[in-house]
N, C-alpha and C positions, 0 to 999 in steps of 0.2 A: 451363756445362752446366746444363740444367734437371733438377735432382735429383728433382723431383716426377714426372718421366717415366722416370727411370732406376732408381729404387729398387725392389726386389722388391715391397714392400707396395703401392706406387702402381700398378704394372703389373697386379697381380692383383686389386686392389680398386677399379678404375675411377678411378684418379687420386688416391686417398686411402689412409688407413691402415685396418687391420682394424677399428679402433674406429668408423669411419664405418659399416661394415657392421653392427657390433654395435649401434650406436645406432639404425640402421634397424630392426633386429630388435626391440630393446626398445620401440621406438615402437609396434610391433604388439602386443606384450605389454601395454603401457600402455593402448592402446585397448581391448583385451579387458577390462582391469581397470575402466575407466570404464563399459563396457557392463554389467558385473556389477552396478554400482550401479543402473542403470536396470532391469535384470532383476529385482532384489529389489523394486523399487518396483512393477513390474507384477505379480509373483507375489503380493506382499502384498495387492494390490488385487483379486486373482483374475482379472486380465486375461490369460488364458492364450494368447490369440491374439498379443498383443504380446510376452508372455514367450517364446513359441516363435520369433517373428521375431528377438528379441534373441539367443536361443540360436543361431540360424543365423548371425547376425553374429559372435558369439563364435567359432563354429566356423570361419568364414572367416578370422578373425584367427589362429587356431591353425594353419590350413593354410598361410597366408602365412608365418607365423613358421617353420614346419617347412621350407618351401622355402628361406627365407633361411639357416636353420641349415645345411642341406645344402650350399648354395653356399659358405658361409664355410668349412665343414670341407673341402670339396673344393679350394678355392683357397688355403687357408692354407699358406704355404711352411714347410719344415722349419726354416729359420733365419730369424729375424726380427731386424731392427735396431731393437728396441724394448725398453723397460725392463720387459718382462714376458715370461715364457716362453710358448712355444707351448702347452704343456700347461695353463697357467693360462688362456689364452684359450679353449681348448676346454672347460675346466671352466666358465668363465663363460658361454659360449653355451649349454651344457647346463643350467646353473642357470636362466638366463632362460627357456629353452624349457619347463622344468617348471612355471614360474609359469602360463603361459597354458594349458598342459595341464590343470592343476588347476582353473583358472577354468572351463574347458569341462566338466570333471567335475562341478563344483558345479551349473552351470546345467543340465547334462544330467540329473542325478539328480532335481533339483527339478522339472524339466519332466515327466519320465516319471511321477513319482509325484504331480504336482500338489501339491507340498509347500508348506505355509504355516506359519509360526511363530505361536504364540499371541500375541494382542494384547499381553499383559503383557510379552512379550520384544521387541516390535518396536523400541522406542526403543533398547534396548541392542544389538540386532543391527545396526541401522543405524549406530550409533556404531562398533561393531566392524568393520563392513565399511569404513567411511570411513577409519579409521586404517590398515587393511590396504591400501586403495587408495593412501593417502598414502605408505605404505612403498614400493610399486611406483613411484610417481611420483619418489620420492627416489632410488631406484636408477637410474632413467632420467637424472636430473639429474647424478648422479655420472659416468655413462658419457659424457654429452655434454660434461662438463667435461674428462674424459680426452681426448676427441677434440680439443677446443680446445687443450689443452696440447701435444698431439702436433704440431698445426699451428704452434704458436708456437715450436717448436724447443727445448723443455725448458729454458726460462729459469729455472725453479725446479723443485725436486724435486716429483714428483707427490704424494708422501706429505704434503708441506707444504701443497700447494694444495687437496687434497680432504679433508684431515683433518676439518675442521668438518662437511663434508657427510656423511662416513661416520659421524661421531659422531651426527649427527641421524638418520641411517638406523637406527642401533642403538637410539636412544631410541624411535623409532616402533615398531620390532619388539618392544621390551620392553613398550611400552604395549599393543600388540596381545595379547601374552601375558597381561597383567593383565586386559584386557577379556574374553579367552576364559575365564579362571578364574571371573570374576564371572558370566558368562552360564551357564556350566555349573552353578554353584551355584544360580542362579535357576531353571534348568530342573529341577534336582533337586527343588525344592519344588513343582513343578507336575506331576511325573510321574504321580501317582495320578489326576489329572484327564484324562489324555491316553491315547490308544491306545498300548500298549507298543511296537508295531512302528514307529509314527511317531516315538516318542521316540528309538528307536535310530537312526533315520535323521537326526533333528535333531542328535544328538550327532556323527554322521558329518560333517554339513555344517559344524558349528561347528569341528570339528578340521581340515577341509579349508581353511576360511577362514584358520585359523592357519598352515597349511602354506604358503599363498601369501605371507604376510608373512615367514615363516621363510626361504623360498627366496630372496626378494628380498634379505634381509639377508645370507644365507649366501654369496651370490655375490660381494658387494662389501664386506662388513664382517665377515668371520669373526673369531671370538675376542673380540668386544666385548660379550659377555653381561654383564649386571650381576650 
């Protein structure tokens, strides 16, 4: 008997496991994260036509991810023959979805206000964004590994196979936290030279970037704070 056609996850998820659908979802999230890097490059250069175009692309990623999330939630059976509970899967898809939602929020606010960070902060901001994007990339890799393990028939425990990847995910999130603290301190020294309202929104964007890495880590590496 062809078990790939008879098992509930395979029937409901197009011949594969729910992790395949989750991987497809996080690839949209991952694309949105990459677009955020390009968006900051455009906004820093004052190229708002390009920035607006990138914001629209990010919005498309968010809409596609929303559609995938809804399909997964509607098709997820009450009982899964998998080493993870249904509630954990639902929590994971929700955590992933919040990542791209926040990326859209960042690009949206900066586009509406034509926000640019001071030149003195650009190097630090770019480093901060990159480690945040790396955290999202790492979360994607963990999910793809989970999908491969499911296809291989659980030859080894998932916790053993992905432990190193989850540890790396946690390290990246912790590094993003440290970058955020350093940038906030640097911005504090520049506050008197900048419009107060703009400073307030800069802090908001800095916090939102941190939220992206936090949500990427929270979904797949909870409890590994240093």
